[in-house]
ZAMARGU-4260 file (C-alpha; in steps of 0.2 Angstrom, whole numbers, plus 5000, padded with zeros to 4 digits):
<rodrens>
0) 5081/5455/5408 | 5072/5439/5413 | 5057/5441/5423 | 5062/5460/5426 | 5047/5465/5438
5) 5047/5449/5447 | 5065/5449/5452 | 5066/5466/5460 | 5073/5465/5477 | 5065/5476/5490
10) 5079/5480/5500 | 5089/5486/5484 | 5075/5497/5479 | 5074/5506/5497 | 5093/5508/5496
15) 5091/5516/5479 | 5078/5528/5484 | 5088/5533/5500 | 5103/5536/5489 | 5093/5547/5477
20) 5087/5558/5491 | 5068/5552/5492 | 5059/5557/5508 | 5059/5545/5522 | 5040/5546/5523
25) 5039/5543/5504 | 5050/5528/5505 | 5039/5521/5519 | 5023/5522/5509 | 5031/5514/5494
30) 5037/5499/5506 | 5019/5498/5512 | 5013/5497/5495 | 5026/5484/5490 | 5024/5472/5506
35) 5005/5472/5508 | 5003/5462/5491 | 4995/5445/5492 | 4992/5433/5479 | 4978/5418/5476
40) 4977/5405/5463 | 4962/5404/5452 | 4956/5386/5451 | 4941/5383/5441 | 4935/5400/5443
45) 4938/5400/5462 | 4951/5410/5472 | 4961/5397/5482 | 4977/5398/5492 | 4987/5412/5500
50) 5004/5419/5495 | 5013/5433/5502 | 5028/5438/5490 | 5046/5442/5497 | 5051/5452/5482
55) 5045/5459/5466 | 5033/5473/5460 | 5016/5471/5452 | 5014/5469/5433 | 5000/5482/5427
60) 5003/5493/5442 | 5005/5511/5436 | 5018/5514/5450 | 5028/5499/5444 | 5038/5507/5429
65) 5044/5521/5439 | 5049/5509/5453 | 5059/5499/5439 | 5067/5515/5433 | 5075/5518/5450
70) 5081/5501/5450 | 5089/5503/5433 | 5098/5519/5439 | 5109/5507/5449 | 5115/5499/5433
75) 5117/5516/5425 | 5128/5522/5439 | 5139/5507/5438 | 5142/5510/5419 | 5146/5528/5421
80) 5158/5524/5435 | 5167/5512/5425 | 5168/5525/5410 | 5175/5538/5422 | 5188/5527/5427
85) 5192/5522/5409 | 5188/5503/5412 | 5175/5504/5397 | 5175/5516/5382 | 5159/5522/5376
90) 5153/5525/5357 | 5156/5542/5350 | 5145/5546/5334 | 5157/5561/5330 | 5173/5568/5338
95) 5165/5582/5347 | 5148/5573/5352 | 5143/5565/5369 | 5150/5548/5373 | 5137/5534/5375
100) 5139/5520/5386 | 5121/5514/5388 | 5103/5518/5382 | 5089/5511/5393 | 5071/5507/5387
105) 5061/5499/5401 | 5069/5482/5403 | 5078/5482/5387 | 5096/5489/5386 | 5108/5494/5374
110) 5126/5495/5381 | 5141/5502/5370 | 5159/5497/5373 | 5175/5495/5363 | 5176/5478/5355
115) 5189/5469/5365 | 5190/5455/5377 | 5194/5466/5392 | 5180/5478/5390 | 5168/5464/5387
120) 5174/5456/5403 | 5172/5472/5412 | 5153/5473/5406 | 5150/5456/5412 | 5157/5460/5429
125) 5146/5475/5430 | 5131/5465/5426 | 5135/5452/5439 | 5137/5465/5452 | 5120/5472/5446
130) 5112/5455/5447 | 5118/5451/5464 | 5112/5467/5471 | 5095/5469/5463 | 5090/5451/5460
135) 5089/5454/5441 | 5096/5442/5429 | 5102/5444/5411 | 5092/5434/5398 | 5106/5428/5387
140) 5095/5419/5375 | 5086/5436/5370 | 5103/5446/5371 | 5115/5449/5356 | 5130/5457/5352
145) 5132/5469/5337 | 5149/5472/5329 | 5156/5485/5316 | 5159/5478/5299 | 5177/5481/5301
150) 5180/5468/5315 | 5187/5452/5309 | 5179/5435/5313 | 5192/5429/5326 | 5190/5445/5336
155) 5171/5443/5336 | 5171/5426/5343 | 5183/5431/5357 | 5171/5445/5363 | 5156/5434/5361
160) 5164/5422/5373 | 5169/5435/5385 | 5151/5439/5385 | 5145/5422/5390 | 5143/5415/5374
165) 5131/5428/5367 | 5125/5426/5350 | 5129/5440/5336 | 5116/5450/5329 | 5118/5450/5309
170) 5103/5458/5303 | 5087/5461/5314 | 5075/5474/5322 | 5076/5482/5339 | 5060/5489/5347
175) 5051/5486/5330 | 5065/5495/5319 | 5079/5489/5308 | 5096/5490/5317 | 5105/5491/5300
180) 5099/5502/5285 | 5107/5495/5268 | 5105/5502/5250 | 5090/5492/5247 | 5077/5502/5257
185) 5062/5494/5249 | 5068/5477/5256 | 5073/5484/5273 | 5056/5492/5276 | 5046/5479/5267
190) 5040/5471/5283 | 5029/5487/5284 | 5020/5482/5268 | 5019/5464/5272 | 5011/5467/5290
195) 4998/5478/5282 | 4994/5465/5269 | 4992/5451/5282 | 4981/5463/5292 | 4970/5466/5278
200) 4969/5448/5272 | 4962/5443/5289 | 4946/5453/5286 | 4935/5449/5271 | 4930/5464/5262
205) 4914/5457/5256 | 4908/5455/5274 | 4911/5473/5277 | 4901/5488/5272 | 4909/5504/5264
210) 4908/5511/5281 | 4916/5497/5290 | 4930/5496/5277 | 4933/5515/5280 | 4935/5512/5299
215) 4945/5497/5297 | 4958/5507/5285 | 4958/5522/5296 | 4960/5515/5313 | 4971/5498/5309
220) 4979/5499/5291 | 4985/5518/5292 | 4991/5517/5310 | 5002/5503/5307 | 5016/5512/5298
225) 5016/5527/5309 | 5030/5521/5321 | 5042/5517/5307 | 5037/5534/5298 | 5041/5544/5313
230) 5059/5539/5312 | 5063/5535/5294 | 5058/5540/5276 | 5049/5527/5267 | 5053/5526/5248
235) 5039/5533/5236 | 5037/5515/5229 | 5033/5508/5246 | 5020/5521/5250 | 5012/5518/5233
240) 5012/5500/5236 | 5003/5502/5254 | 4991/5514/5246 | 4987/5501/5232 | 4984/5488/5246
245) 4972/5499/5255 | 4963/5505/5239 | 4961/5486/5233 | 4953/5482/5250 | 4941/5497/5249
250) 4934/5493/5231 | 4934/5474/5236 | 4938/5459/5225 | 4929/5445/5216 | 4936/5428/5214
255) 4953/5433/5219 | 4954/5448/5207 | 4952/5466/5212 | 4937/5476/5207 | 4938/5491/5197
260) 4943/5508/5206 | 4929/5521/5201 | 4940/5535/5208 | 4958/5538/5212 | 4967/5535/5229
265) 4973/5554/5227 | 4955/5560/5227 | 4950/5548/5241 | 4965/5555/5251 | 4959/5573/5251
270) 4950/5581/5266 | 4932/5578/5267 | 4928/5596/5264 | 4937/5595/5247 | 4928/5580/5241
275) 4938/5566/5248 | 4936/5554/5262 | 4951/5558/5273 | 4963/5545/5270 | 4980/5549/5272
280) 4993/5553/5259 | 5006/5542/5266 | 5021/5552/5258 | 5015/5568/5265 | 5010/5560/5281
285) 5028/5553/5282 | 5036/5571/5279 | 5024/5578/5292 | 5030/5565/5304 | 5048/5568/5301
290) 5044/5586/5303 | 5040/5582/5321 | 5058/5577/5324 | 5066/5592/5317 | 5054/5602/5329
295) 5060/5593/5344 | 5078/5596/5339 | 5075/5614/5337 | 5064/5617/5352 | 5074/5604/5364
300) 5092/5606/5361 | 5097/5598/5377 | 5089/5581/5372 | 5102/5567/5370 | 5097/5564/5352
305) 5098/5583/5348 | 5115/5584/5355 | 5122/5568/5346 | 5114/5575/5328 | 5121/5593/5331
310) 5139/5587/5334 | 5138/5576/5319 | 5129/5586/5306 | 5128/5604/5311 | 5141/5609/5325
315) 5142/5627/5321 | 5125/5632/5314 | 5106/5629/5314 | 5098/5613/5308 | 5088/5624/5297
320) 5102/5630/5286 | 5116/5615/5287 | 5121/5606/5271 | 5119/5587/5273 | 5135/5578/5268
325) 5134/5565/5254 | 5138/5552/5268 | 5124/5556/5280 | 5115/5541/5287 | 5097/5538/5279
330) 5089/5545/5295 | 5097/5562/5293 | 5093/5562/5274 | 5075/5559/5279 | 5075/5574/5291
335) 5083/5585/5278 | 5069/5581/5266 | 5056/5587/5278 | 5065/5603/5283 | 5057/5612/5269
340) 5039/5609/5277 | 5045/5618/5293 | 5051/5633/5283 | 5033/5636/5277 | 5026/5640/5295
345) 5041/5643/5306 | 5044/5659/5313 | 5054/5666/5328 | 5045/5672/5344 | 5055/5687/5350
350) 5060/5687/5368 | 5076/5698/5372 | 5080/5697/5354 | 5098/5692/5356 | 5097/5676/5345
355) 5087/5682/5330 | 5095/5690/5316 | 5087/5704/5308 | 5090/5700/5290 | 5091/5682/5289
360) 5079/5675/5301 | 5059/5674/5300 | 5052/5685/5314 | 5041/5698/5307 | 5022/5692/5308
365) 5008/5695/5296 | 5021/5693/5281 | 5023/5680/5268 | 5041/5679/5270 | 5042/5683/5288
370) 5058/5693/5285 | 5059/5712/5282 | 5054/5718/5265 | 5066/5733/5267 | 5083/5731/5258
375) 5096/5732/5271 | 5105/5750/5270 | 5123/5750/5265 | 5128/5760/5281 | 5118/5749/5293
380) 5127/5739/5305 | 5112/5731/5314 | 5112/5713/5315 | 5102/5706/5329 | 5084/5711/5335
385) 5090/5716/5352 | 5099/5731/5344 | 5082/5738/5340 | 5076/5737/5358 | 5080/5749/5371
390) 5074/5747/5390 | 5063/5733/5386 | 5053/5744/5373 | 5055/5746/5353 | 5067/5760/5348
395) 5055/5769/5337 | 5067/5781/5330 | 5079/5767/5324 | 5065/5756/5317 | 5057/5770/5307
400) 5075/5776/5301 | 5080/5758/5295 | 5064/5751/5289 | 5050/5756/5277 | 5034/5760/5286
405) 5025/5744/5282 | 5040/5734/5291 | 5041/5747/5305 | 5022/5745/5309 | 5023/5726/5309
410) 5039/5726/5321 | 5031/5738/5333 | 5015/5727/5334 | 5026/5713/5341 | 5024/5714/5360
415) 5040/5712/5370 | 5042/5700/5385 | 5043/5708/5402 | 5054/5693/5408 | 5068/5695/5395
420) 5066/5676/5390 | 5077/5669/5375 | 5070/5669/5358 | 5060/5653/5353 | 5052/5646/5338
425) 5034/5647/5334 | 5024/5636/5323 | 5011/5649/5315 | 4998/5636/5307 | 4994/5629/5324
430) 4985/5638/5339 | 4998/5638/5353 | 5013/5638/5341 | 5017/5620/5345 | 5021/5610/5329
435) 5008/5595/5327 | 5009/5581/5314 | 4991/5585/5308 | 4995/5604/5305 | 5011/5599/5296
440) 5001/5587/5286 | 4989/5600/5280 | 5003/5611/5275 | 5011/5598/5264 | 4995/5593/5257
445) 4992/5612/5252 | 5009/5612/5244 | 5005/5596/5234 | 4989/5605/5228 | 4999/5620/5222
450) 5011/5609/5213 | 4997/5599/5204 | 4989/5615/5199 | 5005/5622/5192 | 5009/5606/5183
455) 4992/5606/5175 | 4994/5624/5169 | 5011/5620/5162 | 5003/5605/5152 | 4988/5616/5146
460) 4976/5606/5156 | 4963/5611/5168 | 4963/5609/5187 | 4948/5611/5197 | 4951/5617/5214
465) 4937/5617/5227 | 4928/5633/5230 | 4921/5639/5246 | 4904/5634/5240 | 4910/5617/5236
470) 4918/5616/5253 | 4901/5620/5261 | 4892/5608/5251 | 4903/5594/5256 | 4903/5599/5274
475) 4883/5599/5274 | 4884/5581/5268 | 4895/5574/5281 | 4886/5584/5295 | 4869/5576/5290
480) 4861/5566/5304 | 4859/5550/5293 | 4869/5533/5293 | 4886/5535/5287 | 4884/5521/5274
485) 4872/5533/5265 | 4883/5547/5266 | 4896/5536/5257 | 4883/5531/5244 | 4879/5550/5241
490) 4898/5554/5240 | 4900/5540/5227 | 4885/5548/5217 | 4893/5565/5217 | 4911/5560/5212
495) 4904/5549/5199 | 4910/5533/5208 | 4894/5523/5205 | 4896/5507/5193 | 4882/5513/5182
500) 4881/5505/5163 | 4887/5522/5155 | 4902/5522/5166 | 4906/5503/5163 | 4904/5504/5145
505) 4915/5519/5144 | 4929/5512/5154 | 4929/5494/5147 | 4921/5496/5130 | 4910/5482/5134
510) 4891/5482/5137 | 4877/5493/5132 | 4876/5510/5140 | 4857/5512/5139 | 4846/5511/5154
515) 4838/5494/5156 | 4823/5501/5165 | 4816/5514/5153 | 4827/5511/5138 | 4826/5529/5133
520) 4843/5536/5138 | 4860/5532/5145 | 4861/5525/5163 | 4872/5539/5171 | 4872/5543/5190
525) 4860/5557/5186 | 4848/5547/5176 | 4848/5532/5188 | 4844/5544/5202 | 4834/5558/5195
530) 4827/5558/5178 | 4822/5540/5174 | 4803/5539/5175 | 4804/5524/5186 | 4814/5534/5198
535) 4803/5548/5197 | 4789/5537/5203 | 4799/5532/5218 | 4803/5550/5222 | 4785/5555/5221
540) 4780/5541/5233 | 4794/5545/5246 | 4793/5558/5259 | 4799/5575/5257 | 4802/5592/5266
545) 4786/5599/5276 | 4785/5615/5266 | 4785/5605/5250 | 4772/5592/5256 | 4761/5607/5263
550) 4760/5615/5246 | 4759/5597/5237 | 4743/5594/5248 | 4735/5611/5249 | 4725/5609/5233
555) 4717/5593/5238 | 4715/5596/5257 | 4711/5615/5257 | 4704/5617/5239 | 4716/5632/5237
560) 4728/5637/5223 | 4746/5630/5225 | 4759/5643/5226 | 4773/5644/5214 | 4789/5634/5218
565) 4799/5650/5220 | 4787/5657/5233 | 4788/5640/5242 | 4807/5641/5243 | 4807/5660/5249
570) 4794/5656/5262 | 4805/5641/5268 | 4821/5651/5268 | 4813/5666/5277 | 4807/5654/5291
575) 4824/5646/5292 | 4832/5664/5294 | 4819/5668/5308 | 4824/5651/5317 | 4842/5656/5316
580) 4839/5673/5323 | 4830/5665/5337 | 4844/5653/5340 | 4856/5668/5340 | 4845/5679/5353
585) 4844/5663/5365 | 4863/5661/5364 | 4866/5680/5367 | 4854/5681/5380 | 4861/5665/5388
590) 4879/5673/5388 | 4873/5689/5395 | 4864/5681/5409 | 4880/5669/5412 | 4891/5685/5412
595) 4880/5694/5424 | 4878/5679/5436 | 4897/5676/5435 | 4900/5694/5439 | 4888/5695/5454
600) 4893/5678/5461 | 4912/5683/5461 | 4908/5700/5468 | 4898/5693/5482 | 4913/5681/5485
605) 4927/5694/5485 | 4936/5694/5502 | 4937/5711/5511 | 4952/5722/5506 | 4951/5717/5487
610) 4952/5731/5474 | 4939/5730/5460 | 4946/5736/5443 | 4935/5739/5428 | 4945/5740/5412
615) 4941/5747/5395 | 4950/5750/5379 | 4947/5762/5364 | 4954/5765/5347 | 4951/5777/5333
620) 4950/5772/5314 | 4965/5777/5305 | 4976/5779/5321 | 4987/5767/5329 | 4984/5773/5347
625) 4976/5762/5360 | 4967/5772/5375 | 4965/5762/5391 | 4954/5767/5405 | 4953/5760/5422
630) 4943/5764/5437 | 4947/5756/5454 | 4935/5754/5469 | 4933/5743/5484 | 4921/5730/5487
635) 4910/5742/5495 | 4909/5752/5480 | 4920/5766/5485 | 4930/5774/5470 | 4948/5775/5474
640) 4958/5781/5459 | 4956/5782/5440 | 4970/5779/5427 | 4971/5785/5408 | 4985/5776/5399
645) 4991/5777/5381 | 4999/5764/5371 | 5001/5759/5353 | 4988/5748/5346 | 4993/5730/5341
650) 4979/5731/5327 | 4967/5718/5334 | 4954/5719/5348 | 4960/5704/5358 | 4978/5709/5357
655) 4974/5727/5363 | 4965/5721/5377 | 4977/5708/5383 | 4991/5722/5381 | 4979/5733/5392
660) 4977/5719/5404 | 4996/5717/5406 | 4999/5735/5408 | 4986/5737/5421 | 4993/5722/5431
665) 5010/5730/5432 | 5002/5746/5438 | 4993/5737/5451 | 5009/5729/5457 | 5017/5745/5459
670) 5003/5750/5471 | 5006/5734/5481 | 4989/5728/5482 | 4988/5710/5487 | 4970/5706/5481
675) 4962/5712/5465 | 4949/5708/5453 | 4948/5714/5435 | 4933/5716/5425 | 4933/5718/5406
680) 4920/5715/5392 | 4931/5704/5379 | 4925/5687/5381 | 4938/5680/5368 | 4952/5686/5380
685) 4944/5678/5394 | 4944/5662/5385 | 4962/5664/5380 | 4967/5666/5398 | 4960/5649/5402
690) 4967/5640/5387 | 4984/5631/5388 | 4986/5636/5369 | 4984/5655/5364 | 4981/5659/5348
695) 4996/5666/5339 | 5014/5671/5344 | 5010/5689/5350 | 4996/5683/5361 | 5007/5669/5369
700) 5019/5683/5374 | 5006/5694/5381 | 4998/5680/5391 | 5014/5673/5397 | 5018/5691/5404
705) 5000/5692/5413 | 5003/5675/5421 | 5019/5680/5428 | 5013/5696/5434 | 4998/5688/5442
710) 5009/5678/5453 | 5014/5694/5462 | 4997/5695/5471 | 4989/5684/5483 | 4973/5685/5474
715) 4970/5689/5456 | 4955/5685/5447 | 4947/5690/5429 | 4928/5692/5426 | 4918/5695/5412
720) 4907/5711/5413 | 4895/5720/5401 | 4899/5737/5394 | 4885/5746/5401 | 4892/5741/5418
725) 4908/5749/5414 | 4903/5767/5408 | 4915/5776/5418 | 4931/5766/5412 | 4924/5766/5394
730) 4923/5786/5395 | 4941/5786/5402 | 4948/5775/5388 | 4940/5786/5375 | 4948/5802/5384
735) 4965/5793/5385 | 4967/5793/5366 | 4969/5813/5367 | 4983/5813/5381 | 5001/5815/5379
740) 5007/5805/5395 | 4999/5793/5407 | 4986/5801/5420 | 4980/5795/5435 | 4968/5804/5447
745) 4965/5799/5465 | 4946/5801/5469 | 4943/5811/5485 | 4934/5800/5499 | 4920/5813/5500
750) 4915/5808/5482
</rodrens>
């Protein structure tokens, strides 16, 4: 479209909103926004003139893109009507797939039809009708037509003429991506490498510090290929070429020649707590981004792209188990290559159990494989998980009869949904269960480390993997409150990436490795910074830790005997532990005060008629029982009823408390109370209730039910309370461990 926003006719926009069923008041507001616009001209810094437009929507206005979409709906309706009346024929990727006549992206449009003169003429007629009604105009100079390779040249020319002399697109890009993928993938996607190369050449590396280069590479260079990598798989050679460009920029150049790389890019691409700098491994990052597309297809089957790909490549099965044909497109081959990544962390989240197969799908939490370890019995005809459920509860007898004890315990620890929702997919490595590129990248890098370790064991070489102490050391470095360039210098020292004389001599066989300053030993990083006599004099003159300085000066200023270094370290460590304990006590006091104040404030703000419920839970070691105790009172403090409930423990305090909260809400709903407040002592659960992404699939199911039941009340609030304020409910929860059936006791009003 030419000048798409500026040509929109206001009367057409109003008619479209009326046709789409917008409220008349809303339409009036939109018209006011459109017709009250005025423009002036900036002449030499002064606003002059006064222009009142008669059409168009403003550029940069956050409302404008949505108004333009309403206008585009007019063109979409014309194309759909032409398809329904068989005046045009859309494109079908497969026989069973949906028929595509158009795809819109802002003011760019892709229109599909049969390549003949009749349908091309019909397309032009539709565009002319749309132009006359909306004020839009097709920009033929920026438009092109793309043909199948089976079309002969005469037919192509005929169609181009019917389309107003439109040019034919041979090989180009649309929205930044190549339109045709040929066999030479390196040439097709070579523009990514060239774009990064040009951008890096615009910056002189010698004018940037190491910290500046790091920011440049992470924020600019590594962001440039992400758009392409989210759709296509880049070749390994191309990824290595791009990594080489970034490595050369990092280490710099002299007289047009690259400087020596003192450590590998693979090491620099590790996480910071593993001794790297956090750069991305492009091949692993590419795979993680393609995994996001598979996740969208799995979790959003109603998307147009999901319908098209399913009809083409996996019409009768899941994308996780289909076999890619040899003639598959490059996009599909890339997605299939990333499929193994999702298998590492994907699990079924049980709803009603109808779409999950017991022996084929991953659905059991806290297991390596996610599948039952029990071998399917010969006489077992159970296939789906819903066959293990009876009246919205697990059928314990069937489960213990079919599965071994470990599997049975894990299955019974899965909470079932009250709403009977459909089964869904859950991504275990990420809190909230939603696949993210970052979590997928971490999984892929972990797999790469395991592969390198296995390869080194086969080759007989050693592979050093970072321990917890090493990770803690790196974390300490990056958390230091010093300039980032100093942190990078320390990183180079630890990684042996300093160009000291010994390293230069070892790698180039040129030069003398002996330290030029003292002439006594080889110039290694350790010698240069620690053991060289000249360096030792510098360290003596530099400021050091207070404890060390105090001991150093005690003899001179107090004429007393110096303590041993060990006693000095012990004293400093003891004082550090005391300081940590002080900080913990402050945090604990602050938390208790906040909870107490929160409790008192909410209690004072409760409206008349609300029921205050104190909830406590209890478990016993070695048992699977969960005791739930509840006391219900009015805002005046009058106790109404006491409940003792017994359930199966889910094996986690927060999960048990969430299960108890869900059951208590359901029981309160049976009493038809309209206003309630629940007090409990689990701070973590209160955080989970306010988060949008719960931790774990089981917690997600429980919180989903809690939110649904909460809607049954006019007012329902959750408050944090201290254990000592809920002694009665605590005693009830302990007593509940010994009951056989749930108990409730109405408290006489005289008490």
